[in-house]
gemmi code that builds the backbone of each chain (N, CA, C; Angstrom):
import gemmi

chains = {
    "A": [
        ("MET", (54.921, -62.530, 37.079), (55.534, -61.859, 35.520), (54.315, -60.317, 35.605)),
        ("LYS", (55.095, -59.395, 34.991), (54.350, -57.873, 35.021), (53.160, -57.793, 34.046)),
        ("ASN", (52.622, -57.146, 34.724), (50.782, -56.907, 34.359), (50.755, -56.605, 33.166)),
        ("THR", (51.428, -55.915, 32.277), (51.525, -55.363, 31.115), (52.300, -56.432, 30.347)),
        ("LYS", (53.037, -57.410, 30.958), (53.640, -58.595, 29.753), (51.936, -59.537, 29.775)),
        ("TYR", (51.721, -59.699, 31.515), (50.376, -60.872, 30.911), (49.833, -60.730, 29.746)),
        ("GLU", (49.314, -59.001, 30.251), (48.230, -59.065, 28.884), (48.628, -58.687, 28.067)),
        ("LYS", (49.571, -58.805, 27.236), (49.948, -59.247, 26.180), (50.081, -60.511, 25.427)),
        ("ILE", (50.296, -61.460, 26.479), (50.808, -63.124, 26.486), (49.062, -63.113, 26.111)),
        ("ALA", (48.214, -62.510, 26.915), (46.517, -62.860, 27.261), (46.096, -62.429, 25.791)),
        ("ASP", (46.432, -61.382, 24.993), (45.906, -60.770, 24.387), (46.544, -61.756, 23.300)),
        ("LYS", (47.319, -62.163, 23.164), (47.524, -63.069, 21.437), (46.635, -64.028, 21.705)),
        ("HIS", (46.291, -64.981, 23.060), (45.721, -65.826, 23.161), (43.766, -65.736, 23.554)),
        ("LYS", (43.716, -64.531, 22.922), (42.105, -64.151, 22.658), (41.686, -64.884, 21.560)),
        ("ALA", (40.826, -65.816, 21.452), (40.143, -66.291, 20.484), (39.260, -64.698, 19.329)),
        ("PRO", (39.811, -64.968, 18.270), (39.155, -64.384, 17.400), (37.788, -64.467, 17.464)),
        ("GLU", (37.240, -65.711, 17.568), (35.598, -66.061, 17.673), (35.225, -64.751, 18.870)),
        ("THR", (35.441, -64.553, 19.534), (34.950, -63.742, 21.062), (34.954, -62.526, 20.141)),
        ("ARG", (35.977, -62.083, 19.506), (36.031, -60.558, 18.531), (34.839, -60.590, 17.498)),
        ("ILE", (34.703, -61.394, 17.041), (33.082, -61.310, 16.454), (32.125, -61.321, 16.976)),
        ("TYR", (32.083, -61.764, 17.905), (30.621, -61.857, 18.843), (30.050, -60.774, 19.341)),
        ("ASN", (31.675, -60.504, 20.119), (31.515, -59.176, 20.368), (30.920, -58.226, 19.550)),
        ("ALA", (31.396, -58.090, 18.187), (30.804, -56.952, 17.163), (29.523, -56.936, 17.182)),
        ("PHE", (29.128, -58.765, 16.973), (27.754, -58.727, 16.800), (26.645, -58.364, 17.062)),
        ("ILE", (27.086, -58.761, 18.888), (26.306, -58.306, 19.617), (26.167, -57.054, 19.596)),
        ("ALA", (27.136, -56.191, 19.805), (27.221, -54.474, 20.048), (26.224, -54.267, 18.604)),
        ("PHE", (26.853, -54.749, 17.744), (25.675, -54.337, 16.154), (24.220, -54.650, 16.923)),
        ("LEU", (23.877, -55.446, 17.309), (22.222, -55.881, 17.173), (21.966, -54.724, 18.800)),
        ("SER", (22.267, -54.617, 19.859), (22.194, -54.270, 21.046), (22.268, -52.795, 20.403)),
        ("GLY", (23.037, -52.475, 20.048), (23.216, -50.851, 20.104), (21.791, -50.862, 18.286)),
        ("GLY", (21.368, -51.299, 17.632), (20.680, -51.159, 16.632), (18.995, -51.732, 17.457)),
        ("VAL", (19.133, -52.761, 18.362), (17.780, -52.218, 18.989), (17.597, -51.163, 19.954)),
        ("ILE", (18.372, -50.352, 20.760), (18.332, -48.977, 21.175), (17.755, -47.882, 19.782)),
        ("GLY", (18.659, -48.490, 19.058), (18.457, -46.780, 17.775), (16.718, -47.356, 17.090)),
        ("THR", (15.869, -48.521, 17.623), (14.926, -48.418, 16.878), (13.823, -48.415, 17.846)),
        ("LEU", (14.728, -48.796, 19.586), (13.529, -47.938, 20.528), (13.398, -46.269, 20.194)),
        ("GLY", (14.470, -45.349, 20.255), (14.299, -44.417, 19.989), (13.499, -44.069, 19.179)),
        ("GLU", (13.811, -44.346, 17.934), (12.945, -44.246, 16.392), (10.938, -44.553, 16.917)),
        ("VAL", (11.074, -45.881, 17.534), (9.547, -46.013, 18.483), (9.244, -44.833, 18.847)),
        ("ILE", (9.942, -44.747, 19.982), (10.034, -43.569, 21.375), (9.057, -42.052, 20.280)),
        ("ILE", (9.722, -41.672, 19.381), (9.608, -40.272, 18.411), (8.326, -41.200, 17.860)),
        ("GLU", (7.771, -42.333, 17.075), (6.850, -42.126, 16.244), (5.475, -41.875, 17.295)),
        ("ILE", (5.649, -43.006, 18.433), (4.591, -42.760, 19.873), (4.271, -41.584, 19.758)),
        ("LEU", (5.298, -40.412, 20.022), (4.981, -39.123, 20.427), (4.349, -38.126, 20.092)),
        ("GLY", (4.823, -39.011, 18.347), (3.907, -38.630, 17.708), (2.755, -38.187, 17.407)),
        ("THR", (1.682, -39.690, 17.855), (0.985, -39.839, 17.482), (0.200, -39.045, 18.882)),
        ("PHE", (0.930, -38.295, 19.521), (0.007, -37.163, 20.657), (0.438, -36.042, 20.002)),
        ("ASP", (0.649, -36.022, 18.688), (0.826, -34.164, 17.891), (1.761, -33.552, 18.743)),
        ("ILE", (2.981, -34.574, 18.782), (4.116, -33.423, 19.319), (5.139, -34.049, 18.430)),
        ("SER", (5.700, -32.973, 17.528), (6.173, -32.224, 15.844), (8.133, -33.427, 16.698)),
        ("ARG", (8.661, -34.188, 15.532), (9.850, -34.324, 15.956), (10.950, -33.957, 16.575)),
        ("THR", (11.243, -32.241, 15.907), (11.802, -31.270, 17.293), (11.995, -31.446, 18.396)),
        ("ASP", (10.634, -31.289, 18.822), (10.075, -31.617, 19.963), (10.071, -32.881, 21.113)),
        ("ALA", (10.268, -33.824, 19.876), (10.122, -35.479, 20.706), (11.177, -35.591, 20.862)),
        ("THR", (12.335, -34.971, 20.289), (13.455, -35.928, 20.411), (14.462, -35.498, 21.935)),
        ("PRO", (14.318, -34.184, 22.590), (14.968, -34.101, 23.747), (13.775, -35.138, 25.215)),
        ("ILE", (12.696, -34.897, 24.571), (11.685, -35.711, 25.657), (12.534, -37.126, 25.461)),
        ("MET", (12.782, -37.979, 24.118), (13.218, -39.511, 23.789), (14.583, -39.323, 24.075)),
        ("ILE", (15.472, -38.445, 24.109), (16.528, -38.221, 25.235), (16.572, -38.341, 26.295)),
        ("THR", (15.809, -37.430, 27.054), (15.773, -37.756, 28.484), (14.862, -39.260, 28.872)),
        ("ILE", (14.161, -39.556, 28.273), (13.788, -41.146, 28.599), (14.607, -41.887, 28.816)),
        ("PHE", (15.999, -41.990, 27.777), (16.891, -43.125, 27.892), (18.284, -42.776, 29.051)),
        ("ILE", (18.031, -41.307, 29.019), (19.031, -40.766, 30.406), (18.700, -41.572, 31.751)),
        ("PHE", (16.999, -41.261, 31.634), (16.747, -41.143, 32.738), (16.619, -42.862, 33.161)),
        ("ILE", (16.511, -43.766, 32.228), (15.932, -45.004, 32.353), (17.677, -45.435, 32.582)),
        ("ALA", (18.830, -44.881, 31.929), (20.260, -45.295, 32.051), (20.205, -45.085, 33.638)),
        ("SER", (20.409, -43.632, 33.971), (20.730, -43.391, 35.069), (20.412, -44.016, 36.218)),
        ("LEU", (18.890, -44.705, 36.432), (18.642, -45.061, 36.958), (18.992, -46.645, 37.019)),
        ("SER", (19.044, -47.695, 35.533), (19.529, -48.654, 36.280), (21.134, -48.943, 36.744)),
        ("THR", (22.146, -47.464, 36.401), (23.178, -48.109, 37.077), (22.498, -47.282, 38.293)),
        ("ALA", (22.232, -46.693, 38.723), (22.249, -46.738, 40.287), (21.616, -47.859, 41.114)),
        ("LEU", (20.716, -48.341, 40.278), (20.018, -49.804, 40.879), (21.334, -51.122, 40.663)),
        ("GLY", (22.168, -50.541, 39.924), (23.614, -51.473, 40.150), (23.407, -52.605, 39.317)),
        ("PHE", (22.657, -52.436, 37.658), (22.505, -53.725, 36.983), (22.750, -53.406, 35.293)),
        ("PHE", (23.350, -51.829, 35.587), (23.797, -51.424, 34.377), (24.861, -52.343, 33.506)),
        ("ASP", (25.655, -52.450, 35.012), (27.110, -52.765, 34.509), (27.492, -54.229, 34.125)),
        ("THR", (26.335, -54.758, 34.786), (25.884, -56.828, 34.079), (25.447, -56.329, 32.633)),
        ("LEU", (24.629, -55.521, 32.182), (24.146, -54.959, 31.032), (25.592, -55.048, 29.926)),
        ("VAL", (26.272, -53.766, 30.528), (27.002, -53.692, 30.001), (28.232, -54.748, 29.676)),
        ("THR", (28.604, -55.653, 30.510), (29.102, -56.644, 30.133), (28.313, -58.264, 29.294)),
        ("LYS", (27.376, -57.974, 28.999), (26.682, -58.633, 28.251), (26.304, -57.659, 26.537)),
        ("PHE", (26.451, -56.829, 26.737), (25.995, -55.897, 25.231), (26.795, -55.200, 24.782)),
        ("LYS", (28.415, -55.093, 25.723), (29.437, -54.251, 25.219), (28.896, -52.918, 24.981)),
        ("CYS", (29.384, -52.210, 23.940), (29.305, -50.871, 23.232), (27.905, -50.384, 22.539)),
        ("GLY", (27.353, -51.483, 22.550), (25.885, -51.190, 21.754), (25.253, -50.423, 23.732)),
        ("LEU", (25.309, -50.448, 24.383), (24.687, -49.459, 25.331), (26.163, -48.749, 25.884)),
        ("LEU", (27.277, -48.163, 24.976), (28.176, -47.585, 25.853), (28.221, -46.188, 24.881)),
        ("ILE", (28.100, -46.616, 23.227), (28.361, -45.619, 22.613), (26.319, -44.612, 22.644)),
        ("PRO", (25.594, -45.194, 22.493), (24.367, -44.462, 22.651), (24.586, -43.286, 24.050)),
        ("ILE", (23.088, -42.688, 23.928), (23.346, -41.366, 25.161), (23.276, -42.472, 26.173)),
        ("THR", (22.726, -43.580, 26.751), (22.265, -44.189, 27.596), (24.695, -44.247, 28.572)),
        ("GLY", (25.448, -44.512, 27.480), (26.679, -44.359, 28.124), (26.902, -43.419, 28.627)),
        ("PHE", (26.532, -42.356, 28.363), (26.883, -40.946, 28.844), (26.370, -40.972, 30.342)),
        ("ALA", (25.071, -41.225, 30.610), (24.431, -41.329, 31.882), (25.007, -42.034, 32.762)),
        ("HIS", (25.372, -43.263, 32.211), (25.820, -44.286, 32.638), (27.150, -44.139, 33.644)),
        ("ALA", (28.208, -43.099, 32.674), (29.178, -42.455, 33.136), (29.223, -41.768, 33.888)),
        ("MET", (28.038, -40.424, 34.224), (27.738, -39.419, 35.137), (27.396, -39.850, 36.586)),
        ("THR", (26.629, -41.037, 35.627), (25.820, -41.198, 37.863), (26.912, -42.539, 38.425)),
        ("SER", (27.477, -43.421, 37.714), (28.820, -43.843, 38.034), (29.289, -43.901, 39.149)),
        ("SER", (29.765, -42.304, 38.295), (31.412, -41.703, 39.244), (30.669, -40.952, 39.969)),
        ("SER", (29.759, -40.289, 39.887), (29.250, -39.391, 41.240), (28.822, -40.733, 42.079)),
        ("LEU", (28.215, -41.786, 41.923), (27.874, -42.703, 42.877), (29.405, -43.433, 43.632)),
        ("ASP", (30.113, -43.421, 42.931), (31.633, -44.197, 43.455), (32.320, -42.723, 44.220)),
        ("TYR", (32.165, -41.662, 44.095), (33.007, -40.980, 44.763), (31.813, -40.513, 46.180)),
        ("LYS", (30.211, -41.152, 45.714), (29.864, -39.810, 47.366), (29.913, -40.167, 48.546)),
        ("ASN", (30.888, -41.360, 49.057), (31.411, -41.139, 50.276), (31.953, -39.705, 50.916)),
        ("GLU", (32.603, -39.413, 49.879), (33.925, -38.215, 49.969), (33.020, -37.011, 49.992)),
        ("GLY", (31.597, -36.844, 50.478), (30.792, -35.623, 50.590), (30.722, -34.989, 49.507)),
        ("PRO", (29.561, -34.309, 50.246), (28.797, -33.308, 48.482), (29.475, -32.411, 47.652)),
        ("ILE", (30.504, -31.820, 48.301), (31.151, -30.827, 47.662), (32.133, -31.530, 46.908)),
        ("TYR", (33.601, -32.031, 47.763), (34.858, -32.897, 46.571), (34.207, -34.421, 46.632)),
        ("GLY", (33.109, -34.982, 46.863), (32.731, -35.914, 46.231), (31.814, -35.960, 45.007)),
        ("ILE", (30.793, -36.229, 45.248), (29.411, -35.735, 44.040), (29.635, -35.061, 42.947)),
        ("GLY", (30.358, -33.134, 43.819), (30.335, -32.191, 42.982), (31.435, -32.043, 41.906)),
        ("SER", (32.479, -33.009, 42.339), (34.095, -32.453, 41.688), (33.992, -33.343, 40.706)),
        ("ASN", (33.275, -34.935, 41.074), (33.293, -36.238, 40.400), (32.808, -36.539, 39.431)),
        ("MET", (31.462, -36.013, 39.490), (30.217, -36.002, 38.627), (31.091, -36.254, 37.210)),
        ("PHE", (31.605, -35.190, 36.252), (32.063, -35.260, 35.316), (33.147, -36.217, 35.229)),
        ("LYS", (33.554, -37.122, 36.088), (34.830, -37.058, 35.833), (35.235, -38.188, 34.756)),
        ("LEU", (34.347, -38.612, 33.923), (34.563, -39.643, 32.681), (34.041, -38.916, 31.344)),
        ("ALA", (32.648, -38.458, 32.097), (31.758, -37.781, 31.189), (32.385, -36.514, 30.706)),
        ("GLY", (33.205, -35.521, 31.226), (33.263, -34.506, 30.964), (34.497, -34.634, 30.034)),
        ("SER", (34.883, -35.802, 29.390), (36.150, -35.932, 28.291), (35.173, -35.118, 26.891)),
        ("VAL", (33.677, -35.756, 27.228), (32.822, -35.819, 26.132), (32.424, -34.685, 25.807)),
        ("ILE", (32.263, -33.641, 26.855), (31.241, -32.751, 27.069), (32.649, -31.746, 26.107)),
        ("ILE", (34.138, -31.693, 26.740), (34.896, -30.600, 26.583), (35.158, -30.998, 25.293)),
        ("TYR", (35.652, -32.288, 24.528), (35.854, -32.299, 23.537), (35.272, -31.962, 22.297)),
        ("GLY", (33.983, -32.251, 22.824), (32.728, -31.894, 22.117), (32.713, -30.112, 21.587)),
        ("ILE", (32.958, -29.589, 22.814), (32.463, -28.272, 22.879), (33.846, -27.779, 22.112)),
        ("VAL", (35.325, -27.649, 22.448), (36.548, -27.448, 21.671), (36.355, -27.598, 20.397)),
        ("SER", (36.014, -28.821, 20.050), (35.608, -29.154, 18.378), (34.480, -28.462, 17.465)),
        ("ALA", (33.656, -28.503, 18.383), (32.009, -28.271, 17.793), (32.614, -26.185, 17.571)),
        ("TRP", (33.764, -25.583, 18.379), (33.754, -23.834, 18.534), (35.036, -23.814, 17.509)),
        ("LEU", (35.620, -25.107, 17.422), (36.461, -25.077, 16.360), (36.065, -24.763, 14.954)),
        ("PHE", (35.276, -26.197, 14.652), (34.571, -26.072, 13.437), (33.584, -25.457, 13.145)),
        ("GLY", (32.744, -24.822, 13.809), (32.049, -24.051, 13.815), (32.535, -22.410, 13.570)),
        ("THR", (33.497, -22.114, 14.127), (34.418, -20.626, 13.440), (34.673, -20.552, 11.940)),
        ("ILE", (35.723, -22.053, 11.984), (36.252, -21.458, 10.725), (34.659, -22.178, 9.618)),
        ("ARG", (33.671, -22.178, 9.348), (32.991, -22.328, 9.089), (32.329, -21.228, 8.277)),
        ("TYR", (32.277, -20.632, 9.978), (31.664, -19.392, 10.260), (32.706, -18.695, 8.564)),
        ("LEU", (33.733, -18.872, 9.139), (34.438, -17.466, 8.679), (34.689, -17.855, 6.720)),
        ("ILE", (34.964, -19.433, 6.345), (35.237, -19.187, 5.053), (33.780, -19.762, 4.689)),
        ("GLY", (32.587, -20.069, 5.421), (31.625, -20.236, 4.517), (30.318, -18.750, 4.286)),
        ("GLY", (30.682, -18.009, 4.999), (30.264, -17.431, 5.090), (28.419, -16.799, 5.187)),
        ("MET", (28.396, -17.318, 5.854), (26.527, -18.443, 6.348), (25.214, -17.683, 5.287)),
    ],
    "B": [
        ("MET", (10.368, -47.978, 7.550), (11.439, -47.874, 6.971), (12.234, -46.692, 7.612)),
        ("LEU", (12.091, -46.034, 8.727), (13.152, -45.494, 9.673), (13.277, -45.985, 10.658)),
        ("LEU", (12.913, -47.038, 10.888), (12.957, -47.915, 12.006), (14.457, -49.180, 11.892)),
        ("ILE", (14.265, -49.138, 10.552), (14.964, -50.513, 10.131), (16.046, -49.687, 10.459)),
        ("ASN", (15.850, -48.257, 9.722), (17.728, -47.421, 9.039), (18.105, -47.057, 10.090)),
        ("SER", (17.016, -47.146, 11.771), (17.564, -46.622, 12.536), (18.412, -47.693, 13.209)),
        ("PHE", (17.869, -49.069, 13.021), (18.617, -50.006, 13.452), (19.955, -50.165, 13.062)),
        ("LEU", (19.775, -49.972, 11.666), (21.408, -50.681, 11.072), (22.288, -49.373, 11.461)),
        ("PHE", (21.992, -48.008, 11.049), (22.593, -46.835, 11.648), (23.231, -46.961, 13.120)),
        ("CYS", (22.580, -46.865, 13.804), (22.706, -47.153, 15.472), (23.394, -48.413, 15.421)),
        ("GLY", (23.211, -49.583, 14.944), (24.074, -50.958, 15.617), (25.122, -50.760, 14.731)),
        ("PHE", (25.567, -49.817, 13.798), (27.146, -49.537, 12.585), (27.365, -48.868, 14.031)),
        ("VAL", (27.194, -47.711, 14.331), (28.099, -46.806, 15.145), (28.635, -47.713, 16.065)),
        ("CYS", (27.986, -48.753, 16.852), (28.241, -49.701, 18.088), (28.993, -50.604, 17.805)),
        ("LEU", (28.633, -51.473, 16.483), (30.118, -52.086, 15.759), (31.353, -51.330, 15.870)),
        ("ILE", (31.336, -50.709, 14.872), (32.328, -49.864, 14.657), (33.161, -49.403, 16.093)),
        ("SER", (32.558, -49.024, 16.796), (33.598, -48.683, 18.172), (33.381, -50.104, 18.975)),
        ("GLN", (32.818, -51.080, 19.083), (33.355, -52.368, 19.374), (34.652, -53.299, 18.746)),
        ("ILE", (34.656, -52.821, 17.500), (35.947, -53.429, 16.517), (37.009, -52.831, 17.278)),
        ("ILE", (37.000, -50.905, 17.468), (38.271, -50.646, 17.954), (38.336, -50.791, 19.249)),
        ("LEU", (37.195, -50.804, 20.075), (37.971, -51.501, 21.199), (38.101, -52.875, 21.443)),
        ("ASP", (38.147, -53.726, 20.612), (38.663, -54.934, 20.707), (39.945, -54.748, 20.643)),
        ("ASN", (40.435, -54.256, 19.520), (41.529, -54.848, 18.316), (42.888, -53.195, 19.092)),
        ("THR", (42.297, -52.565, 19.334), (43.162, -51.519, 19.928), (43.718, -51.074, 21.946)),
        ("LYS", (44.168, -50.048, 21.732), (44.468, -50.422, 23.381), (43.528, -48.953, 23.416)),
        ("LEU", (42.631, -48.583, 23.172), (41.679, -47.122, 22.942), (40.023, -47.704, 24.312)),
        ("THR", (40.158, -46.948, 24.625), (39.190, -47.563, 26.270), (37.696, -46.475, 26.003)),
        ("PRO", (36.690, -46.702, 25.980), (35.211, -45.771, 25.514), (35.471, -44.596, 25.915)),
        ("GLY", (36.574, -44.299, 26.764), (36.351, -42.634, 27.017), (37.242, -42.205, 25.866)),
        ("HIS", (38.264, -42.483, 25.202), (38.820, -42.431, 23.562), (37.802, -42.691, 22.934)),
        ("ILE", (37.212, -43.848, 22.373), (36.075, -43.764, 21.557), (34.682, -42.880, 21.412)),
        ("THR", (34.374, -42.360, 22.815), (32.973, -41.695, 22.879), (33.503, -40.041, 22.597)),
        ("SER", (34.907, -39.846, 22.675), (35.386, -38.869, 22.524), (35.734, -38.476, 21.197)),
        ("ILE", (36.242, -39.876, 20.443), (36.468, -39.268, 18.704), (35.190, -39.195, 18.430)),
        ("LEU", (34.195, -39.780, 18.641), (32.846, -39.373, 17.876), (32.295, -38.905, 18.556)),
        ("VAL", (32.260, -37.917, 19.334), (31.804, -36.814, 18.991), (32.478, -35.645, 18.409)),
        ("VAL", (34.006, -35.470, 18.484), (34.450, -34.904, 17.658), (33.934, -35.251, 15.856)),
        ("LEU", (33.746, -36.283, 15.760), (33.337, -36.812, 14.222), (32.096, -36.557, 14.196)),
        ("GLY", (30.906, -36.435, 14.917), (30.168, -35.877, 15.203), (29.669, -34.090, 14.699)),
        ("ALA", (30.825, -34.022, 15.508), (30.705, -32.183, 15.058), (30.877, -31.770, 13.372)),
        ("LEU", (32.213, -32.966, 13.424), (32.623, -33.141, 12.002), (32.059, -32.844, 10.925)),
        ("LEU", (31.243, -33.872, 10.936), (29.713, -34.398, 9.810), (29.076, -33.355, 9.829)),
        ("ASP", (28.835, -32.863, 11.023), (27.758, -31.780, 10.646), (28.046, -29.781, 10.057)),
        ("THR", (29.598, -29.818, 10.146), (30.403, -28.596, 10.233), (29.546, -28.398, 8.379)),
        ("PHE", (29.483, -29.107, 7.503), (28.833, -28.884, 6.338), (27.263, -29.550, 6.297)),
        ("HIS", (26.506, -29.040, 7.442), (25.192, -30.214, 7.444), (25.354, -31.699, 6.689)),
        ("PHE", (25.941, -32.003, 7.379), (25.669, -33.891, 6.407), (25.534, -34.559, 7.334)),
        ("TYR", (25.250, -34.635, 8.786), (24.831, -34.873, 10.246), (23.367, -34.870, 9.386)),
        ("ASP", (22.727, -33.944, 8.971), (21.339, -33.704, 9.342), (20.782, -34.423, 8.251)),
        ("ARG", (21.527, -34.448, 6.925), (20.973, -35.042, 6.021), (20.431, -36.703, 6.481)),
        ("ILE", (22.067, -37.256, 7.693), (21.786, -38.649, 8.099), (20.342, -38.453, 8.761)),
        ("ILE", (20.260, -37.831, 9.559), (18.868, -37.312, 10.542), (18.154, -37.696, 9.859)),
        ("GLU", (17.566, -36.541, 8.525), (16.376, -37.165, 8.191), (16.085, -38.733, 7.963)),
        ("ALA", (17.335, -39.082, 7.036), (17.849, -40.540, 6.596), (17.094, -41.271, 7.467)),
        ("VAL", (17.451, -41.178, 9.043), (17.657, -42.294, 9.823), (16.779, -42.417, 10.460)),
        ("GLY", (16.319, -40.776, 10.668), (15.361, -40.360, 11.922), (16.265, -40.792, 13.451)),
        ("GLY", (15.185, -41.661, 14.202), (15.641, -41.650, 15.633), (17.215, -42.257, 16.121)),
        ("GLY", (17.252, -43.030, 15.176), (18.523, -44.154, 14.921), (19.480, -43.243, 15.233)),
        ("ALA", (19.977, -41.437, 14.748), (21.342, -41.040, 14.531), (20.880, -40.214, 15.466)),
        ("LEU", (20.271, -40.078, 16.448), (20.262, -39.044, 17.345), (20.332, -39.528, 19.067)),
        ("LEU", (20.379, -40.634, 18.751), (20.838, -41.924, 19.778), (21.880, -42.193, 19.974)),
        ("PRO", (22.902, -42.075, 19.176), (24.866, -42.257, 19.381), (25.203, -41.154, 19.836)),
        ("ILE", (26.527, -41.155, 20.714), (26.965, -40.045, 20.774), (27.704, -38.961, 19.905)),
        ("THR", (27.478, -39.372, 18.931), (28.222, -38.436, 17.392), (27.096, -37.419, 17.493)),
        ("SER", (25.831, -37.736, 17.587), (24.273, -36.431, 17.984), (24.875, -35.844, 19.039)),
        ("PHE", (25.384, -36.061, 19.580), (26.113, -35.018, 20.718), (26.979, -33.888, 20.171)),
        ("GLY", (27.679, -34.392, 19.233), (28.477, -33.203, 18.603), (27.938, -32.610, 17.845)),
        ("HIS", (27.044, -33.346, 17.172), (26.148, -32.424, 16.055), (25.283, -31.459, 16.478)),
        ("SER", (25.095, -31.796, 17.502), (23.261, -30.864, 18.004), (24.483, -29.256, 18.455)),
        ("LEU", (25.842, -29.638, 19.224), (26.610, -28.522, 19.814), (26.884, -27.618, 18.511)),
        ("ILE", (27.497, -28.522, 17.540), (27.464, -27.177, 16.474), (26.191, -26.832, 15.425)),
        ("HIS", (25.213, -27.480, 15.704), (23.968, -26.988, 14.910), (23.676, -25.837, 15.493)),
        ("GLY", (23.487, -25.761, 17.125), (23.036, -24.573, 17.745), (23.588, -23.628, 17.545)),
        ("ALA", (25.500, -23.804, 17.522), (26.164, -22.922, 17.176), (26.040, -22.393, 16.192)),
        ("LEU", (25.585, -22.523, 14.787), (25.840, -22.233, 13.644), (24.156, -21.393, 13.098)),
        ("ALA", (23.330, -22.255, 13.887), (21.494, -21.646, 13.866), (22.053, -20.217, 14.456)),
        ("LYS", (22.512, -19.993, 15.546), (22.520, -18.800, 16.206), (23.804, -18.324, 15.508)),
        ("ALA", (24.576, -18.316, 14.938), (25.678, -17.586, 14.456), (25.188, -16.774, 12.897)),
        ("GLU", (24.727, -17.401, 12.669), (23.287, -17.054, 11.367), (23.030, -15.337, 11.919)),
        ("THR", (22.535, -15.198, 13.343), (21.666, -14.174, 13.454), (22.250, -13.117, 14.648)),
        ("GLU", (23.631, -13.648, 15.221), (24.453, -12.880, 16.120), (25.687, -12.709, 15.046)),
        ("GLY", (26.641, -13.340, 15.030), (27.831, -13.390, 14.067), (28.596, -14.268, 14.884)),
        ("LEU", (29.794, -13.803, 14.987), (30.663, -15.137, 15.072), (30.452, -14.916, 16.533)),
        ("LEU", (29.837, -14.191, 17.459), (29.409, -14.508, 19.342), (28.661, -15.152, 18.850)),
        ("GLY", (27.573, -15.581, 18.303), (26.739, -16.179, 18.312), (26.569, -18.138, 18.467)),
        ("ILE", (28.260, -18.170, 17.430), (28.608, -19.605, 17.855), (29.127, -19.793, 19.406)),
        ("LEU", (29.028, -18.528, 20.134), (29.369, -19.558, 21.821), (27.844, -19.447, 22.809)),
        ("MET", (27.214, -18.323, 22.226), (25.864, -18.049, 22.432), (25.273, -19.569, 22.285)),
        ("GLY", (24.726, -20.034, 20.938), (23.878, -21.084, 20.600), (24.876, -22.477, 20.690)),
        ("MET", (25.646, -22.466, 21.149), (26.212, -23.906, 21.358), (25.411, -24.687, 22.535)),
        ("PHE", (24.865, -24.424, 23.435), (24.576, -25.466, 24.620), (22.928, -25.515, 23.691)),
        ("ASP", (22.373, -24.687, 22.348), (20.544, -24.538, 22.866), (20.043, -25.713, 22.209)),
        ("LEU", (20.847, -27.145, 21.474), (20.457, -27.753, 21.581), (20.714, -29.196, 22.700)),
        ("THR", (21.509, -29.110, 23.093), (22.193, -30.035, 24.010), (21.637, -29.714, 25.347)),
        ("ALA", (21.162, -28.758, 25.852), (20.921, -28.234, 27.467), (20.103, -29.819, 27.712)),
        ("THR", (18.851, -29.823, 27.453), (17.953, -30.696, 27.657), (18.974, -31.917, 28.178)),
        ("GLY", (19.400, -32.462, 27.478), (20.382, -33.654, 27.563), (21.357, -33.744, 28.893)),
        ("ILE", (22.257, -32.833, 28.903), (22.993, -32.233, 29.387), (22.398, -32.227, 31.154)),
        ("VAL", (21.615, -31.559, 31.152), (20.977, -30.784, 32.574), (19.870, -32.133, 32.886)),
        ("SER", (19.034, -32.642, 32.176), (18.780, -33.717, 32.566), (19.468, -34.999, 33.016)),
        ("ALA", (20.649, -34.965, 32.632), (21.464, -35.936, 32.858), (21.985, -35.724, 34.446)),
        ("ILE", (22.825, -34.581, 34.723), (22.904, -33.745, 36.414), (22.193, -33.872, 36.792)),
        ("ILE", (20.521, -33.106, 36.956), (20.267, -33.552, 37.661), (19.508, -35.003, 38.278)),
        ("LEU", (19.377, -35.811, 37.108), (18.779, -37.485, 37.428), (20.078, -38.497, 37.963)),
        ("SER", (21.344, -37.531, 37.977), (22.427, -38.333, 38.422), (22.421, -38.024, 39.790)),
        ("PHE", (22.357, -36.779, 40.182), (22.818, -36.015, 41.428), (21.443, -36.223, 42.403)),
        ("ILE", (20.640, -36.570, 41.688), (18.411, -37.288, 42.623), (18.781, -38.845, 42.512)),
        ("PHE", (19.658, -39.634, 41.659), (19.608, -40.742, 41.699), (21.081, -41.418, 42.901)),
        ("THR", (21.742, -40.220, 43.125), (23.022, -40.317, 43.970), (22.688, -40.184, 45.106)),
        ("LEU", (21.915, -39.131, 45.334), (21.376, -38.953, 46.997), (20.270, -40.108, 47.803)),
        ("ILE", (19.753, -40.936, 46.172), (18.489, -41.811, 47.128), (19.432, -42.991, 47.195)),
        ("PHE", (20.395, -43.429, 46.322), (20.640, -44.819, 46.341), (21.772, -45.420, 47.025)),
        ("LYS", (22.755, -45.653, 47.296), (23.955, -46.086, 47.872), (25.425, -47.183, 46.727)),
        ("PRO", (26.309, -46.635, 46.498), (27.065, -46.906, 45.960), (27.156, -48.576, 46.280)),
        ("ARG", (27.481, -49.363, 45.115), (28.174, -50.884, 45.865), (29.015, -51.389, 44.768)),
        ("ASN", (30.010, -52.043, 44.753), (31.076, -52.504, 44.125), (30.678, -53.028, 42.955)),
    ],
}
model = gemmi.Model(1)
for chain_id, residues in chains.items():
    chain = gemmi.Chain(chain_id)
    for i, (resn, *xyz) in enumerate(residues, 1):
        res = gemmi.Residue()
        res.name, res.seqid = resn, gemmi.SeqId(i, " ")
        for name, pos in zip(("N", "CA", "C"), xyz):
            atom = gemmi.Atom()
            atom.name, atom.element = name, gemmi.Element(name[0])
            atom.pos, atom.b_iso = gemmi.Position(*pos), 0.0
            res.add_atom(atom)
        chain.add_residue(res)
    model.add_chain(chain)
structure = gemmi.Structure()
structure.add_model(model)
structure.setup_entities()
């Protein structure tokens, strides 16, 4: 049986309960990540660090954790458990970069790590920049700051 | 209050993405790209800034915040530098995230071995 055909049939028999369960677990894990971010900002606030200064520190902490756990190899098992809750926050971005550069490590420092690091995460950056430039220019031209 | 809002907002974004992922053919790559564009669109008229004020850290973590930071820095620079400021200020706020992600991935790639 062809792969696509098989997928279609498998899709039909996928229980709706798993989808509801997936959505619920994604909501829960995403919520926990978001709460952790706010907790870190508030902890940094007790050290007299303002919210605007605390934001990059908080994001760097999350990127560090996600990159390290990807390199150690257990981020993927966490993703299969917690689904989108880990892929949509900035942790997913760090995971995409570290995993793609690790996968191509064997092909050398230039054509392996160098050219493949943004293999998955590049689309996020490119579409972000293009859309931000487009919307920003339109806003500037019609809004007149 | 910010903690509860953070939980609800970040959870809500992940919930929507998971529903899209399960019920359509889109991959996580598609969804994150769509969310970044959505974040940039929401901040075109500073709507996402209001969400961050109300939600706190929970709104800074989903990838939508990346699009918001891009356009926010660009517009802030455009106020003083004109149209060229959009190009100059694009990375003002996101630079920490991108640079730390690059450096940390690079270091960890050098240290650790790939596994299947």
